[in-house]
C-alpha positions as CSV (number, residue, x, y, z in Angstrom):
1,X,123.9,100.9,86.4
2,X,122.4,99.8,83.1
3,X,118.8,100.8,82.8
4,X,118.5,100.2,79.0
5,X,119.7,96.5,79.1
6,X,117.4,94.7,76.7
7,X,115.5,91.3,77.2
8,X,117.1,90.6,80.7
9,X,116.6,87.5,82.2
10,X,114.0,87.0,85.1
11,X,117.2,86.4,87.5
12,X,118.4,90.0,86.5
13,X,115.1,91.6,86.7
14,X,114.3,90.1,90.4
15,X,117.8,91.0,91.4
16,X,117.4,95.0,90.0
17,X,114.2,94.6,91.7
18,X,115.6,93.5,95.2
19,X,118.8,96.3,94.9
20,X,117.5,99.0,92.8
21,X,113.7,99.0,93.2
22,X,113.0,98.9,89.7
23,X,114.1,97.5,86.3
24,X,113.2,98.6,83.0
25,X,112.7,96.4,79.7
26,X,112.8,98.0,76.4
27,X,110.1,97.5,73.9
28,X,108.9,94.7,76.1
29,X,105.1,95.0,74.4
30,X,104.4,94.5,70.6
31,X,103.2,97.6,68.8
32,X,99.5,96.1,68.3
33,X,99.5,96.4,71.8
34,X,100.5,99.5,72.7
35,X,98.1,100.8,69.9
36,X,95.2,99.0,71.8
37,X,96.1,100.4,75.3
38,X,96.4,103.9,73.9
39,X,93.1,103.9,71.8
40,X,90.9,102.6,74.8
41,X,92.7,105.5,77.5
42,X,91.9,108.2,74.9
43,X,88.2,107.0,74.6
44,X,88.0,106.5,78.3
45,X,89.7,109.8,78.8
46,X,87.4,111.6,77.2
47,X,84.5,110.2,78.3
48,X,85.4,110.7,81.7
49,X,87.1,114.4,81.7
50,X,83.9,115.2,79.6
51,X,81.8,113.9,82.3
52,X,84.1,115.7,84.9
53,X,83.4,119.4,82.7
54,X,83.7,121.6,85.7
55,X,82.9,119.7,88.9
56,X,85.3,120.5,91.3
57,X,88.5,118.5,92.0
58,X,91.5,118.6,94.2
59,X,94.9,117.0,94.3
60,X,94.9,113.6,95.5
61,X,92.9,110.4,95.6
62,X,90.6,111.2,98.7
63,X,90.4,114.6,96.5
64,X,89.3,112.8,93.3
65,X,86.7,110.9,91.9
66,X,86.2,106.7,91.4
67,X,86.8,107.4,87.6
68,X,89.7,110.1,87.8
69,X,92.1,111.1,90.1
70,X,94.2,114.3,89.9
71,X,97.5,113.3,91.3
72,X,99.4,116.5,90.7
73,X,98.7,119.8,88.7
74,X,97.7,118.7,85.2
75,X,98.6,115.0,85.9
76,X,95.3,112.7,85.7
77,X,95.0,109.0,86.6
78,X,91.8,107.5,84.9
79,X,91.1,103.6,86.2
80,X,90.8,101.3,83.4
81,X,90.2,97.2,84.0
82,X,92.2,94.8,82.1
83,X,88.5,93.8,80.5
84,X,88.1,97.5,79.4
85,X,91.6,97.1,77.8
86,X,90.0,93.8,76.2
87,X,93.5,92.1,77.7
88,X,94.2,89.0,79.9
89,X,96.9,90.0,82.1
90,X,98.3,86.9,82.5
91,X,99.0,86.6,78.8
92,X,100.9,89.9,79.1
93,X,104.6,89.7,78.2
94,X,105.3,91.5,82.1
95,X,103.2,88.9,83.6
96,X,106.1,86.2,84.4
97,X,108.0,88.6,85.8
98,X,105.3,89.8,88.4
99,X,104.4,85.9,89.3
100,X,108.5,85.9,89.9
101,X,108.2,88.2,92.2
102,X,104.8,88.0,94.2
103,X,104.1,84.2,93.1
104,X,102.1,82.3,91.1
105,X,98.6,83.4,93.2
106,X,99.6,87.2,92.4
107,X,96.7,89.1,91.8
108,X,95.4,92.2,89.9
109,X,95.1,95.5,92.1
110,X,94.7,98.6,89.8
111,X,95.0,99.4,86.2
112,X,94.9,102.8,83.9
113,X,96.5,105.2,82.6
114,X,98.3,108.4,83.8
115,X,98.6,111.5,81.8
116,X,100.7,114.5,82.4
117,X,99.5,117.4,80.0
118,X,102.5,119.8,78.6
119,X,103.8,122.1,81.3
120,X,102.6,120.0,83.9
121,X,105.3,120.2,86.9
122,X,107.1,117.8,88.6
123,X,105.3,115.9,91.2
124,X,106.5,115.9,94.9
125,X,108.5,112.5,95.8
126,X,106.3,109.6,97.2
127,X,105.8,105.9,97.6
128,X,103.0,103.8,96.6
129,X,102.5,102.0,99.5
130,X,104.3,101.5,102.9
131,X,106.2,98.8,104.6
132,X,104.3,96.4,106.3
133,X,107.0,95.1,108.9
134,X,110.1,96.8,111.3
135,X,112.0,94.1,109.0
136,X,112.6,94.6,105.4
137,X,110.5,92.1,103.8
138,X,109.7,91.0,100.3
139,X,108.0,93.1,97.7
140,X,104.1,92.8,98.4
141,X,103.2,95.3,95.0
142,X,104.6,95.5,91.9
143,X,104.1,98.2,89.5
144,X,104.5,98.0,85.8
145,X,104.3,100.9,83.6
146,X,103.7,101.0,80.1
147,X,105.4,103.7,77.7
148,X,102.0,104.0,75.0
149,X,104.6,106.4,72.7
150,X,108.1,107.2,72.7
151,X,108.8,109.0,75.9
152,X,112.1,111.8,75.7
153,X,113.1,113.4,78.9
154,X,111.5,116.6,78.1
155,X,108.1,114.3,78.5
156,X,108.8,113.7,82.5
157,X,109.4,109.9,82.3
158,X,109.3,108.4,85.9
159,X,112.4,109.2,88.2
160,X,113.3,106.8,91.3
161,X,115.3,107.3,94.4
162,X,117.8,104.2,93.3
163,X,117.4,101.4,96.4
164,X,115.1,103.7,98.4
165,X,112.6,100.7,99.0
166,X,115.3,99.8,101.4
167,X,115.2,102.9,103.2
168,X,111.2,104.0,103.2
169,X,110.4,101.8,106.3
170,X,108.8,104.0,108.5
171,X,108.2,101.2,111.3
172,X,112.2,100.8,111.5
173,X,113.0,104.6,111.0
174,X,110.4,106.9,113.5
175,X,111.6,110.0,111.8
176,X,109.5,109.1,108.7
177,X,105.9,109.6,108.5
178,X,103.7,107.3,106.5
179,X,101.3,109.6,105.0
180,X,104.0,112.2,104.2
181,X,105.6,109.0,102.2
182,X,102.7,107.9,100.5
183,X,100.6,111.4,99.8
184,X,103.3,113.7,98.2
185,X,104.2,115.8,101.3
186,X,106.5,118.9,100.1
187,X,109.3,118.0,102.3
188,X,109.8,114.3,101.8
189,X,113.1,113.7,99.8
190,X,115.4,111.1,99.4
191,X,117.6,113.4,101.6
192,X,114.6,112.8,104.3
193,X,115.6,108.9,104.1
194,X,119.0,109.4,104.9
195,X,118.9,112.4,107.9
196,X,120.7,111.7,111.1
197,X,122.5,108.4,109.6
198,X,125.8,107.7,107.8
199,X,123.8,106.4,104.9
200,X,124.6,108.0,101.5
201,X,121.8,110.0,100.0
202,X,120.4,107.6,97.0
203,X,120.8,108.2,93.3
204,X,118.2,109.4,91.3
205,X,117.6,107.9,88.3
206,X,115.4,108.2,84.9
207,X,115.9,107.3,81.7
208,X,114.2,107.9,78.4
209,X,111.5,105.1,77.1
210,X,110.9,103.8,73.8
211,X,107.3,102.9,72.9
212,X,106.4,99.3,74.3
213,X,108.9,100.0,77.1
214,X,108.0,98.5,80.7
215,X,109.3,100.3,84.3
216,X,108.7,97.0,86.5
217,X,108.8,98.8,90.1
218,X,108.6,97.9,93.8
219,X,105.4,99.8,95.3
220,X,107.8,101.2,98.4
221,X,110.4,103.0,96.1
222,X,110.6,106.9,96.3
223,X,109.7,108.1,93.0
224,X,108.4,111.0,91.0
225,X,106.9,112.0,87.8
226,X,109.1,114.9,86.3
227,X,107.7,118.1,84.8
228,X,106.6,117.5,81.2
229,X,108.1,120.1,79.3
230,X,107.3,118.9,75.7
231,X,104.3,120.2,73.9
232,X,102.6,117.0,73.7
233,X,100.6,114.7,76.6
234,X,102.3,112.2,77.8
235,X,100.3,109.1,78.6
236,X,101.6,106.1,80.4
237,X,99.4,102.7,81.2
238,X,99.9,100.9,84.1
239,X,99.2,97.5,85.6
240,X,99.5,97.2,89.4
241,X,99.7,93.6,91.3
242,X,99.5,92.5,95.1
243,X,100.4,89.6,96.8
244,X,97.7,87.5,97.3
245,X,97.3,88.2,101.2
246,X,98.2,92.0,100.7
247,X,95.4,94.4,100.5
248,X,95.9,97.6,99.1
249,X,94.0,100.8,100.0
250,X,95.4,104.3,99.0
251,X,95.4,104.2,95.4
252,X,91.4,105.3,94.8
253,X,89.6,106.5,97.8
254,X,87.1,108.5,97.3
255,X,83.5,107.4,97.3
256,X,81.6,109.9,94.8
257,X,81.6,109.3,91.1
258,X,81.9,111.9,88.4
259,X,78.4,110.3,86.9
260,X,76.4,111.2,90.1
261,X,73.7,114.0,89.0
């Protein structure tokens, strides 16, 4: 499987998303764009984490705040709007891939930055949203991860269970539990998806990412952030999009704000 093919045409990216559940586009973003995303990310992260201070925060969206969620120990997710990033996402280099998959009326769902601190452990396997029907339908939500710096394997890039978006349907497989797939349950793994079947366990795939590279993936694929074994914080900007008639509900769920007295 070629994870590093540069400048893939739309047909190839769409084919990879349908079969593998993800596609990697090297250096899709110009340096000026990644520098802008990184600058804004750092500024907002400093403000939010300083305000968080010693306030209690657990793991997962339900235990976090509107402005910050700890997805796993040392892995922080801070929402940042396109307006805060000072971009128009319809003008971004990944937008045509989004509309090709979700339709011309695709809508922005979430965006922000995820940072993993040095020595932060790997995440549990999870999906970002569940399937909608027993039969396998086209993607209802697509995520774009942008490497804001070069990301070697030691910094823990995202790992995917290849093709697992075809296997994570809890409506078609009653042995699967939706909340355990979405909310990082310790027992969730690629092996779980094929228990009791004759299907092979999905292959695990991860890759280094050069600055400006983009990972585009189906919301339903099983994935995890790997452990950061480097001495530097890993920062990745993300933009999530949805089909116009799909309403996501699992990303930021806490009603409380770090700015409340």
